[in-house]
N, C-alpha and C positions, 0 to 999 in steps of 0.2 A: 238813385236815379232821380235827379232833382230838376224840376221845371224852372229854369232860370228866368223865364219870361213872366212868371208869377210875381206880382208886386209884393205879396207878403213874403215870399222866399227872398226876394232882393232885400227887403227891409230888414229881415231877421239876420241875413248873412252880413249885411253892413254893420248891424249892431254887434254881432259876434266879432267881426274883424276889428272894430274900434275897441271892443273890450280887450282883445288880444294885444292891441297896440298900447292902450293907455293903462290898463290894469296889470297885464302880465309882463309887458316889456318887449314884445316882438316889434320890429320896425320894418319888416319886409315880408313879401308874400311870394310863394311859388305856386303858380297856377298849373295844377296837374291836368293832363289831357285837355289842354286848352282848345284843341280843335273840336272838342265835344260841345262847345257852346260858342256863341258869337263874340267877336271882339267888342261889339257894342255893349254886351253885358259885362265883360271884363272891365270896360271903361267905367261903368257905373261903380263897380266895387273899388277900383283904384281911386276914382275921383272922390268918393264919399268916405273913404277910410284914410286917405292921404299917407300911404307908406313912404318911406324914404327910398325903397327899392322894390321892384316887382319883376319877376322873371316867369315867362311862360314856356311850358313844354309843348311844342308843336312838332310832333314827330311824324313826319310823312316820308314816304319812300323817295329816294333820289331817282333820277332817270338813268336807266341802265341800257347798255348796248347788247348786241348779240353775244358778246364774249362773257356776259355776266358781270362786267365791271362798270362803274359809273361813267357816264359820258363826261367828256371834258367840260362841256358847257352845262352848268347847273343853275343857270339864271332863273328859271321858273321856281326852283326850289327855294333859293334864297329870297326871291321876290315875295314869296308867301310869308316868310318871316318878317320882312320889311313892312309888308302890308298890315300885319297884325299890330306892329308897333305904331304905325301911322294912325290906325283906327283908334287905338287906345289912347294915343297922345304922344307924339314924338318929342315934345318938349318936357314931358313929365318923367316919372321914374320907371316907366315900362321898358323891359328888355325881353329878349328871347334867347333860349339856348341855341347855340349855333350848330344845329344838326348838319348843316351843309359842310362845314369844316370837319366835323367829326367823321362823316362818311368818306370824304375825300382823303383825309389823313389816314384812315384805316388802311386804304389801299396803297397810298403813296409810300407808307413806311415799308411796304413789301417789295422795295426795289423799283418803284415807279415815282420817284420824287419829283419828276417833271410835272406831275399833276398839281404841285403846290404853286404853280404860276398859271393864272387864268389866261383866257384869250385876250384880256385887256391888259395883261402884264401885272395885274394886282393879285392879291391873295384870292383864291377861288371861292372861299366861303363868304358868309355874311360879313366877316371882318374886312373883306375887300370893298364892300359898299358902305356899311354903316357900323364901324367897329365900336362906337360908343354905346351901341344898343345890342351888341353881340356878347353873350356869355359863352366862352369857349370851355370845352371839357374833353377829356380823353375817354373816360368811361363814367357811368353812373350806376345806380342800383338796378336799373333795368338792363343796360347793355352789358355790364360786367357782373361781378359778384356771383351769387348763386343762380340768378336767372340766366345770365350768359346769353342774352338775346342778340347782341351785336358787338361782341368784344373787340377791343383793340388787340393787335398781335401781342401776345403776352411777353415775348422775348424782346419787344421793341417799345415797351411802354414809356421808357425814359426819353425816347426820341419824341414821343407825343408831348411829354411835359416840357422838354426843351423848346418845343415849338410854341405851345400856348403861353408859357411863362416868360417868353421873350417878345411875343408879338402883341400888337394892339388887340383890343377886346378886353373883357373882364374874365380872367381865367378862374376856373373852378377845380379844386382838388378833390378827388374821390377818397373818401374815408379809408376804404379797403387798401388802396395803394399806399397811403401815407402811414397807416398804423399796422397793417397786417402783412405787407409784402416786403418789409425791410427797406423801403425806399425813402424813409423820412429824411435822412441826412442829404441825399442827392436832391430831393425836391426842395428842402430847406435852403440849400445853396443857391438854387435857381431863383427862389423867392427873394432871397437877400440881394441877389444881383439886380433883379427887377426893381426892388425898393430903393436900393442905393443909387441906381442910375436914373431913377424917376420915370421908368417906363410906365405908361398909362394906357387907358382904353383907346385914346385917339393918337397914340404915337405914330410917327411917320415910318412907314415900311418901304425899304428899297430891296427888291429881290435881285441879287447879284448873279446867281446861277441857279438853274433848275434842270438837272439832268436825271437820268435814271438812278445813278449812285451818288448824287450830290445835290443838296439844297443849301444855298448860302444866302443869307440875308442880313442887312444892316438895319438897325432900328434907332431912330433919332440921332444917328451919327455917333452913338455911344456904345452900342452893343452889336456884336456880330455873332450869329449862330450858324452852326454847320450841322446838317443831318446827313447820314449816309456813310458808307464804308470807305469812301475815297479819302486818303490822307494827304495827298500831294496838293495842298491848297495854299501853301505859304505865299506863293506869288500873287494870290488874290486878296490877301489880307493887308490893309493899309498899314503903313509904318506907325508905330506907337501903340498898337493893340497887343495885348498879352492874354494868353489863355487863363481864364479864371475858373472854369469848370469843364469837366469832360467825363465821358462815360461810354457805354456801349454804342458806338456809331453816332456820337454827338459831341460837340465841343462848343464852348462859348468864350468869346474874347471880349 
């Protein structure tokens, strides 16, 4: 339980971070439980250690309705993430985990794919507002794994990866899913597509359809991804696109 306002604490933590960067070789930081101290303090650590990348864990609850499901409008939730980045320095290396996208995607994959188009027609998570600063993920050591605090539907995990690995933002792959679940080959294929087509954190997203059983989106005019059990989508796919990956209720052209 550290007093981050204490100048000696700040000084010694900065010295430790710089030792990790210059002597050990780490070049990026993950700020655990970043809502436990101010963004102003995080800015001190970022500015004085100069990492190439920094990501904050700001895990707060989404807004839920009477049915126990997330409200369609999660603007206050993603605004909190944007605010942290702005305070730490929007032009620097600071990013946040996109918990807004995580929460919405959890529910959308259960037959409510219409949730993946926000009220403004864009992606409903942080990637819809500031994708360059959003680190997307399907699960992590807290939400999945042994802690299992907010897991993605286990039988639909690859839908989640098909989404984050084709969309803007900086996708993060969970160790357990890659090495322990037997999904390495499928995830590798999606990573290769992203790399080969030059999809990046600020790629242009066009949502073509978002219904209960179908989500269809085009990215940078190069990649099209489909989530959901609906198979009759050929009439929606522009001429010249060919299927390059597919799995349980997802496909990529």
